[in-house]
N, C-alpha and C positions, 0 to 999 in steps of 0.2 A: 452136139456139134459146137465147137468153140471157134470164135473169130478173134484174131489178134492183129491190130493195125501196125504195131511197130515190128521192126525186123526181129525174127525169132532167134533165140540162142541155139546153140548146138543141141542142148537138152530138149528143146521144144520142137525142133525140126521134125516134120511129118506127124506131129501130135496136135496141131491146130491149123486152121486155115488162116494164112496171113492175108488180111484185107487192108490195103494201104489207104483206102478212102475213109473219110469220116462217115460214121453211121448214125442215122437218126433212129434212136431207140424207140421213141414214141410211135413213129410211123411203122416200125417193124412189129411192135406190139399190136397195133391196129390191124395190120395185115394178118397176124395170127388169128385174131378173132373171126375174120372172114372164113378161115379154113377149118376151124373147129366145128365138129358135128358130123352128121351122116351125109356124105356126098358121093357123087360119081367122080372119082379121082382119076379119070382117064387122062387128063392133062398132066398128071403127076405119076405116070406109069410108063416105064421104059418099054421100048418095042419088044424086048425079049421076055416080057412078063407072061407067065403061063397061068395066072389066076383066072378062074372062070368068070369072076365078077369084078368090075372096077369099083364097086361100092365098098366103102370102108367108113368106120366111125372113128374119127380122130377125137379122142377124149381130152387131150391136152396138147396145145402147141403154144409155147411161151418163150420169151426172150428176156434174159436178165443180164445185167452187167455185174460181173463177179470180180472180186479181188484176185489178181493174177497169182497163181501158186504153181509150183512145179508139178502138182498132181491134179487130176480131174476132180472138180468139186463133188463131194458126196451128195447123196440124196438129201441127207439131213442138212448139210450146208445150204443147198439150194432151197429147201423148204423154209429154213430159218430166215434166209435173206430175201426170199420172194414173198413171204406171207405177211409182211407188215402192211399196215393200213394207212400209211402216211402219204400216199400218192405215187404216181408213176416214176417220179424222179428221186424218191427218197432213198432207194438203195444205192443209186449212183452217187448221191451225196455222201452216204455212209462210207462208200468205198474210199472217198477222198478225205473223210474227216474222223472216222472213228474205229474202223475195224482193224484188228492187228494185221500188220503187214510184214512180219519178219524183221530183218535187220535194216530195212530201208525205211526211212522216216516218211510220214504222211505228206510232208512238204514236197518230197520228190515225186510222189504220185500226183499231187495237185499241180506241180510245176508244168509250165509249157515246154514241150520238147524242143522248141526253137528259141528258148530264152537265152541260151548260151551259158547257163549255169554249169560250172564245173562240178561234177559229182564225185570226182576223185577216181583214182585208179581202181578198177575192178568193181565199181559200183554201177549197176545198170538201173535205168529208169524202169519202173514197173509198167507192164502192158495194160492197156484197156482190154478186157476180156469179156466177150459176150457169149453166153451159153444158151443154146436153143434146146429146149426139151420137147420131145414129141412122144406121146403115149397113146397107144391103141392096142386093141386085141391082136391085130395083125396089120402088116403093111404090104403094099404092092412092091414089085421089083423097082428099086431106085426111088421110091416115093419120097423118102425123107431127104435124099440128096436134091431132088427136084424142088421140094418145098423150101428147103434152105436156100437154094439158088434164087428163088423168087423173093423170099424174105430179104435176102442180102441186097437184091436189086431195088427193093423198096427202101431199104436203109440208105443206099447211096443216092437215091433220087432218080434212078433210071426208070423205075416204075412208080405209079401212084397206088394207093390202097384200092381205088376203084378198078385198076387194071388187074388186081388179084382176083376179084370177082369175075371179071371178063375172062381171064385165063381159066378159072375153074369151070365156068359155063361153056367154054369152047369145046371141052371134052376131046382135046387133041394135044398130044405131047409137044407138037410143034409150036403151040401157043406159049408154052412156058419158056422162061429164060434158061440159059445154060445151067446144068446141074452143078451142085457143089462138089468139090473133090472129096474123096473118101477120107483123106487125112483130117483128123479132128472129129471123126464120127465114132461114137462109142455106144455099145450096148450097155446101158446103165443098170437095168434091173429087169428081171423076169419074174413074174408072179404066176404060180401054178394054182389053179383051183382044183383041189383034190376032192373026190367024193366023200 
């Protein structure tokens, strides 16, 4: 799932979730830690779910800030950019200071969108792009969209990390915040275990 706070171009429309509020990346990462593992995900299960059991094992739930590109970041790009050991803000800083960004300079990325800097005709400021990755053997109906909705609410400050645990333990979908829209949701990888 991808979040982008700035207005989307025609090429990005319906390919990402436009979130206009500032997001707290560290809080969202802490919320993800609460949800990883084997849990009763009844709070993250839409009413039309036909699964016999609400228990699932969420192997990975992570949020990274990626350099905005016209394509969805590949597994390799996410792995390279998320596996550094310099701390939770290191990738965000690299987005602004060192990764290749196409024809737009890094100064444009680091610039304040309200600074009034004239970028010139046809040059757009790069988006901040947050990618949420969820990995599990299987998911409940609308589980990922409900998880992302809660993580986004933590990022905007509408919920606290402690609220995520309360929602998980409530075991009722009415406890979760509104689900994320389907746009920006991608099936990134399927792994088959063959005999």
